[in-house]
C-alpha distance (Angstrom), angle and dihedral (degrees) to the residues before:
residue distance angle dihedral
X1 . . .
X2 3.74 . .
X3 3.80 121.8 .
X4 3.78 117.7 -112.6
X5 3.77 129.6 -158.0
X6 3.85 106.4 -120.5
X7 3.75 102.1 179.5
X8 3.75 122.0 62.2
X9 3.87 123.5 -132.9
X10 3.86 112.2 178.7
X11 3.81 89.9 -166.9
X12 3.70 91.5 70.2
X13 3.70 111.0 18.7
X14 3.81 100.3 45.0
X15 3.75 90.0 -128.5
X16 3.85 129.1 127.5
X17 3.78 124.4 -130.7
X18 3.83 118.7 -156.8
X19 3.75 133.3 -173.7
X20 3.73 109.7 -145.2
X21 3.82 131.7 176.9
X22 3.77 110.3 -102.1
X23 3.89 93.4 -120.1
X24 3.78 90.2 56.5
X25 3.88 99.3 45.1
X26 4.00 95.4 90.6
X27 3.83 91.8 51.3
X28 3.84 92.5 46.3
X29 3.82 90.3 48.9
X30 3.85 90.3 49.9
X31 3.88 89.2 51.3
X32 3.72 92.4 49.7
X33 3.89 95.1 48.8
X34 3.89 86.0 46.3
X35 3.80 89.6 56.6
X36 3.74 92.1 45.7
X37 3.74 94.3 -109.5
X38 3.81 123.6 139.6
X39 3.86 112.8 -128.6
X40 3.86 133.9 170.0
X41 3.87 134.3 -174.5
X42 3.79 102.2 -124.3
X43 3.77 102.3 174.5
X44 3.84 149.5 -31.5
X45 3.76 138.0 -102.9
X46 3.88 110.1 -125.5
X47 3.77 137.4 172.4
X48 3.71 114.2 -82.7
X49 3.81 148.2 121.2
X50 3.85 110.5 -42.3
X51 3.73 116.8 -101.5
X52 3.83 94.5 22.0
X53 3.85 123.1 130.2
X54 3.79 117.7 -176.8
X55 3.77 121.0 -170.8
X56 3.74 119.3 -163.7
X57 3.82 124.7 -176.1
């Protein structure tokens, strides 16, 4: 299996990471597609201990 980058770093990849309210995700994705921009939902922000990042496959 080919390895995939699962964390984003706009400084090196040239990408853009955005945090969007769940109820606005579909509209944003539609706007991106309409502009010819590829986008993907890669996770969610949930309540938890401050400073903790949990990455799941």
